[in-house]
C-alpha positions, -999 to 999 in steps of 0.1 A, spaced: -155 802 296 -142 805 261 -162 793 231 -137 765 224 -142 752 260 -180 755 256 -178 735 224 -157 708 241 -181 705 270 -211 703 247 -193 676 226 -185 655 257 -220 658 271 -236 649 238 -212 619 234 -221 607 269 -258 610 261 -253 589 230 -235 562 250 -262 561 276 -289 558 249 -270 530 231 -266 511 264 -303 514 271 -310 502 236 -287 472 241 -304 461 273 -336 453 253 -317 432 228 -300 406 250 -295 373 234 -323 348 239 -301 318 244 -264 309 245 -267 280 220 -293 279 192 -319 252 198 -312 240 162 -275 233 172 -285 217 206 -302 189 187 -269 178 172 -268 145 191 -302 134 178 -306 151 144 -272 161 132 -257 144 101 -233 122 120 -261 109 143 -287 104 116 -267 95 84 -233 82 92 -244 47 101 -265 45 69 -235 56 48 -215 28 64 -241 3 50 -236 17 15 -199 17 5 -205 36 -28 -224 64 -10 -197 65 17 -170 69 -10 -191 96 -28 -193 116 4 -158 113 18 -137 104 -14 -123 74 4 -133 39 13 -145 29 48 -113 10 53 -92 41 45 -114 62 67 -110 38 96 -72 35 90 -69 73 90 -91 75 122 -68 50 139 -38 71 131 -53 104 143 -75 92 172 -47 96 198 -42 132 188 -79 141 189 -88 126 223 -95 157 245 -73 160 276 -105 164 296 -141 164 285 -163 187 306 -192 190 281 -218 163 279 -226 174 243 -191 173 230 -187 164 194 -174 128 190 -139 126 176 -149 103 147 -175 129 138 -148 156 137 -128 136 112 -160 130 91 -168 167 91 -133 177 79 -131 150 53 -166 158 39 -158 195 35 -133 192 6 -149 161 -8 -183 178 -12 -170 212 -25 -196 228 -3 -192 259 19 -183 256 56 -216 271 66 -236 244 49 -215 215 61 -216 229 96 -254 232 96 -259 197 84 -238 184 113 -254 211 135 -222 229 144 -219 266 144 -198 282 116 -173 295 142 -168 261 158 -166 245 123 -135 266 117 -120 255 150 -126 218 141 -112 223 106 -80 237 119 -76 213 147 -82 181 126 -61 194 97 -31 199 121 -37 164 136 -38 148 101 -6 166 92 10 155 125 -1 119 121 10 116 85 40 139 83 63 110 76 41 101 46 46 134 28 77 143 9 101 168 25 99 204 13 135 207 3 148 229 -25 157 198 -45 123 183 -42 105 215 -51 127 220 -82 120 184 -92 82 189 -88 83 221 -108 101 203 -136 76 175 -135 46 198 -138 63 217 -166 73 185 -185 41 166 -180 15 193 -182 33 224 -196 24 242 -164 55 262 -153 64 272 -117 39 248 -101 49 225 -72 15 209 -65 -22 207 -75 -55 203 -56 -84 183 -70 -120 181 -60 -124 215 -45 -132 248 -62 -110 275 -47 -119 312 -48 -92 331 -66 -89 364 -83 -86 358 -120 -59 375 -140 -69 406 -159 -85 400 -193 -88 363 -187 -125 363 -195 -143 330 -186 -111 310 -182 -112 315 -144 -150 314 -140 -148 285 -115 
């Protein structure tokens, strides 16, 4: 055998030994449970189960948490409910559809991170993202006739409005109530701190 073939054989054998060692190591670190016990208590101790009814009794606190009145929340829920009803529900611990709407509305209203809102409702951060996307699409679907059309004429009109009113050129919309992570322009100092 040539030395290059010997080197190749040694390399393959050593790689195989590493793979076997890693597989043996993984066997000892199997997950303890499929769903965290903390998350399993959602129906009893999650924010929707424990606080939502109390918020309904206090309209000012409800408005503070969702940035809308109870009447607006219920009206919106009535508009999106048909889109959120699952085609089939095989899980006994499924998240209620009204809770999904509450979760998504509280996220921008609070200005908090997804991880924190998810943990208060006892939902994994991965599933929080799924709910956020699903409910956002549903809200858009239910309210699409309420939003102005994105035509060239409308966008030019919005740009002119922002420039005339606020001296803010090339802007077609603004978001309020949520800090957005952006990369500040160079040499902008503390202007873009938040």
